[in-house]
N, C-alpha and C positions, 0 to 999 in steps of 0.2 A: 266571552259564554261556556256556560257549565257543560263541559261534555255529555251529560246525562241527558240533557235537553235534545240530542241530536236523535234519541228514540223517540221521541215525543212526535207524534201523528200532528202534522201541518197544513192544513186546508191551501194556503197561501203559498205552499212552496216555496219556503224559505231557503230550504238548502239543496244543496246540489244532491241528484239520485243517489250519488255511489254513496253519500254521506248522511243518509236517514235510514231508518226502518221501512223495509225489510231486507234493503241492499246489503246491510252491515250483519245480516246473520244467514244462514242456511233459508232457502225460499222451502214453502212447504210442498211435500211430494206426495206425503201419503194420509193426510187429514188436512181438512179446511182450518183455515185459522179461524181463533177467536173473534179478531176486530176487523174492521176495514181497514185499508190502504190507501194510500194516494194514487189514483188509477193512473199517472203521468209515470208513476214509480215502476209498478205492475206493467206496464206497456213497455217499457224498456227494458225490463229484466227479462219479460217474453221474448221480444225481439232479440237480445241476445242470443238465449237459448236458439233460436230457428237459424243465427249467423253458423249453426254447427251443422246445418242441412245443407245437401248439396244446392248449387245453382243451377237451376229448372230449365236455364235455357242450355246450358250444355250437358242436359239427358237426355243424350241419343239411344238411350234403350227404351222407352217409353212410347207406345202410340200416342197418348194423351196430349192435348193442346196443352203449350206452355207459355204462349203468348196472347195479349191480350190489349187491344188498343184502347185508348181515354176512354173514347164512347162507350164502348163493352164497360168498364170500369164505370161511368157513368150510370147506365142502365142497371147493374147488379144493385149498385146503392139507392136507386130508386125502388128496388123492388123487393128489399133485404126481408122486408116482414109480408110478403104475398105467398098464402099458400095455396100451390097448386091449384088441390084438390078441392079447391073452395069454390066450385065455379060459382055459385050463388051471389057469395061476396065480393068475387074477381071476375064478373063476367065477360070484361075485354080481354084480360088472360088467358081465358080459357078460348075465347074468340082467335087471339093468335096462335094458339095451339092447333086449332083447327085449321086454319090457315096452313100454317106450317107442314099437317099433315097432308094435305091436300097439290101444296107444292112440290112434295119430295114425291107422293104418289104419281103426278107428271114427269117430275124429273126421271120416276124409274117407268116411264111409259105404261101406265094402266091406264085402259080402256074406259074405267070409270073414276078418275082421277076428283072430280068434281063431288062424288057420291059415295066414294069408298070407304073406309075405317081404317082406324089408325091412333096412335096417342104416341105419347111423351111418355119417356121413362126415365130413371136415376141412372141409366148407361145401358149399353146395348148388350152387356149380360141378362138383365131383366127382360128387354126386350126380344131377345133368342126364346128366353124360357116361357115368352107369352105366346111366342109363335110355335114354340115346341106343343103346348098346352091346347092351342088349338089343333094341332095336327092330330095328337092323341083322340081329342073327342070329338072330332071328325069321323075316325076313323074306328071307336067305338059306336057313334051311332050309327053307321052305314053295319058293322057286325051285329049289332043286337036288331037292327032291321031285319038282316037275313037270317036271323035264328042260330048265329056262330057266336062260338066263343069269343071273348074279348079280355081275357085275361092275363096276354101274352104277349103287349105289344113291345116292339122293337123299332129303333133308330138306325139309318144309315149314317155314318159319317167319314169325313177323311181324319188325318190328325189333326185334333180340335186342342181348344184350350179348355180351361178346367170348367167354363160357365155349363158346357155341354154333360160334363158327366156329374155336375151337380144336378143339372134337370133330370139325366136319368137316375139317380139316387132318389132324389126328392119325391119324384115324380112315378116311380115304380114304371120305368122302361128300362128294358134291355139294349145298351148302348152297343152297337155293332161298328166297332170304331177301326178303319182299313189301316192298319198299320203302316209306317214308312220300310219302304227295302231300298238297298244303296242304289239301284237303277229307278226307282220309280219313289218320290217324295211326297206324292199329292195322290188325293181321289183319281181313281179313273174309272172309267165306263164298265170295264172287264169286271173289275172289283167288286163295283157295285152292284152289278146282275150276280156276282156270285152268294148274293148275302141278303138281297131282298126274296119275301115270301108274303105270303097271306096276313101277316101279323107285322108288316112292316106298317109303321106311322106314317111315314115320309124319307126322304134322303136328303143330308145337309150339307152342300157345298159350301165349301166358306172361300166366297171372295175377299182374300188377303190373307193367307195362312200366318198364322205369330211366329211359325218356326222359319219361314224361310222368306218371307213376304210375297211369295207368286200368288197369284189367283188361280185357283181350281176352275175347271174346265166344265161350266155351267150348262151351255149348249150341250156337248155332247153327252154329258150324264143326261139331260133330259129326252137329247134323241135315243138312248139306250132303253130309258124307261118306255116311250113310245113304241120300239120296238117290243118290249116285253110285253106291253099291255096287251097288243097285236096277237103275243102267241100266247097268252095267259086269260086276259081280260081282267088282271088286276091292273087298276089306276092308283099309282103309287103318286103322292103330290111332293114336290119341291120346296123347302124352305130356304133362302139363301141367306146365310149369314155374312151380310157385308159391313161387318162391323167398320172398316177402314175403306174398304174399297168402292161402298155406296155414294163416300163424297169425293171421291176420284175420278173411277171411270167417265162416270158420263159427262166429264169437263174435257179429258184428255184422252181417254180410249173410248170415243162415242160410236164405235163402229162393232164393240164386242158386243156380241149376244150373251146377257145372262139375268135380265131382270123380266119386269111384265110382258114384253115382247114375246116371251118362251110360254106360250099357253100353262104348262105345267108348272109353272112358280105361281104358288099360291102367297107368300107371304115372302117378307123383307125386313131384316133389322139392320140399323146402321146406327152408328156412335156420332153423335152429335160434339161431342167434346173430344174427339179425335180429329180425322179431317174434315169434318162439318166448321171447325175453327171456334165453336163457344169453349164457356170456360167449365170446369169439371164439374158434371152431373147431369147430363141431359142424352138419353139414348133416343132411337125410334122404332116403330114398329110399324108396318103397314101392310094391311092385306089385300090382294087383286081385287076384291070386291068384296061388299058386305055381309054377302051370305058365306066367307069363307072363314068368318068369325063365329064358333056357334052361341047363339045368344044364350047358352046355360053360364057360360064365362061371364058374361055382364050383369053387375051388379047394381042397385037401384038403392041409393039413402035417400034420405029426407031430413036427417036431423042437422044438416047446414045450413038451413034456409030456403030448400027446394027440392024437389024430385030430381035426383042429379046420377046418370048412370056412371059406372067407373069401373074398367077392367084391368089395372093395370097392379101388380103383385104389391107396389108399397102405396102408402094411402098419404099421408102427409107428406110435401115434400116443396122446396123452393120453386118459384115462378120465374127466378132471374134468368137461370141458364136458358130456358125457353124463349124469353123476350130476346135473349141475346142471341138464340139462333135465328130469330125472325129478322133481326137487324142485320145479319152475317147474310143473309138469302137476298136481303132488298138493297145492301150497301153493294155486294159483290157481284150481285148477278152473275150470269152463266159466263160470261168474259171475264170478270174479278175472279173467279173460282178458277177458271181455266188458267190465267195468268199465275195466279198464288202455286197452284198444284203443278204447271210445269216448271217452273222455277223449283220447287221443291224437288221433283223429279230430275233433272240437268245436275242439280247440286251432288245426287246419289250417284248419279252415276259419272261423275267428276271423281267422288270417294272412290269409287270401286276401280275406275281405271289408274289413281293415283296407289292404291292398296295392291292392285296386280305390279306394277311396276318395280315393286320392291324385289320381287322375283322368290318370296317367303311363303305367297299364299295362293290358293287356288280358289276364285270365285264363283260362290255359289248362286249367286244372286246380283248381276249386274246393275240394277236398278232402271233398266229400261222398260221393262214392260207391265207392270203393277204398280206396288206401292213405293212410294219415294224413298230410296236409302240403298243398303248395300250390305250382303251375307257372304263369309269367306272363313276358309280354314286353313289352317299351317299344312304347306306340302309332305307329302308323306317323308320325302328324301329330307327336309329341312332338319336343320341342328341350330336354331338360332340362338339357343342358350336362354330358350322362355316357351313357356307353354301359354294359351291363349287368356287362362286366369290370370297369368302373371301380368299379361301386357294390359289386361282390363284393371289392374290395380294400379300397374304404373300410369297410366293415362288419368287415374283419378287424382294423383295428386297435381294433375294440372287444371283438376274440375273437369274431365271427361267423364261421363259417364256411359260405359255402351257394355253390351249385353253377349255375356259367353255361357255355353251350355250345350248339355249334348241334348240329342234329338230322343226323341221317343223311341217305343219298343220297335224292336228288330233293326234300329240302327245307334244304337246307346253307345257305340266306339266312335261315332262321330261328334267332335266337339267343334263347334263353330262359334263365331263372333258376328253379331249385327249390329249396324246401326239404323235407327229412321230418321228422316229429314222431315219438318214438320215448319209451318209458316214461322216467321220469326229467323230463321237460320237464312244467312247470306254467303255467295259464294268467298268472302273474305273469312267468314266462320271457318267453312270448308278446308281453305286453306291452312290455317290456324291449325285447324285438328290432324290435316297430314304434315305438318310441321312437327305438331307435338308427336306423333306417330312415329315418325322419324328419328325425334330425340329420343323414345323410349327403345326403339329397337337400338339404338346406338349405345345405349346405357348396357342393354342386357349382352351388346357384344364384348365390353371390358366388364362385365361382372354378372357372370349366367348364374341364371337361379339353379339351385340345387336342394331339392326337397323330396327326391323317393317318390314321384307320384307314378302312377302305372303306367305303361308305355304309350297307351293308346290317347293318354291326356297330355302325354307330353309333346305329341306332334299332330295326330288326329287321322281320320280316316282320309284317303284319297279318294275323291268324287271323280273319277273319269268323266 
């Protein structure tokens, strides 16, 4: 057969993928091709490129779920064409979203769980912003009713991830972020009270801090604000950013007071695609009572077939993740979630103990009391021949992705390493991780890294 025929498009797939166009040439990267191609060939070429990505199951840096059972995949396939926002066309998907909201309201101890309001979002960042907007609108309405200025709102947080910085900038709110100190890495009631005033729209404790995996003490913050109200008359509401902890604490730390059992907590956001076990693309926000969401934030649209309320920031979005969330709630129940999260917690405790046994690290978080995982720093006196960034790079050669980073303001001399344990991780995986960690440490003993980084990054601050 003449070779020139290899470049001809053959719908019958007569040629091997790698012996026909476009595999015989560079595939387009900046302009669309002029002609069609065999879908099986394009699929193979794209899948080949994706081989260069890391193995998601070995990604211990992310909070997001990387495991899905076959039934979730079946649900996602059935829902690939469902637009969540079109509640008139897909009323049962809308009904399932509503069921999830009420189930989560009940899980978080809302006294009005069957009537309160909430919604799904594309993730907990969007959900957090909705919670923040409700705080701002309620504060502004109260100020205007009292004839007071409402042009200088502020929000109190501890060390937070980027979504709250975005909220403050996008919606013109002063963010009073409590900085970390070497002897205090979380929000404290004392630091909150130092910053609140009549322009404070709310306080946001983080129930699962990104940097250290620990819970901020929501109960203590609420008690401090209760006392502040008695002294000043100012009623400061609380929104809990429970992106991770909202799907952990109810099942394995049920005695913690952090949710709607505290009257000052008006809203909670959580991420379904983190410890909610759902595929990427779903978060949740729930208000304590319907009156806690200002009606001005609800829009009604009629161009999708019916008069429909909407109050998410995004409009069109996929429905499959919401149905998958409902599947997880039904399939696992409280006992199933408890078993899964407890298993993850124990794997994190195991890793923390084994890391400590090396004698090179100070354990910052031992995995026992908050989010499943562990965090550590190099001992101040350690001279292992590597810094934590070197160790992360070396572990990546075995497929492991672990986070190494400096802490935020006032603690930027502290370099820590962190692993997160999620559903789909076994004790065998934990043992393999530790074995590879020892292998990398041994490598650096024989081949010390020498790159002239500043002293504080060679070791890390000693946290006593």
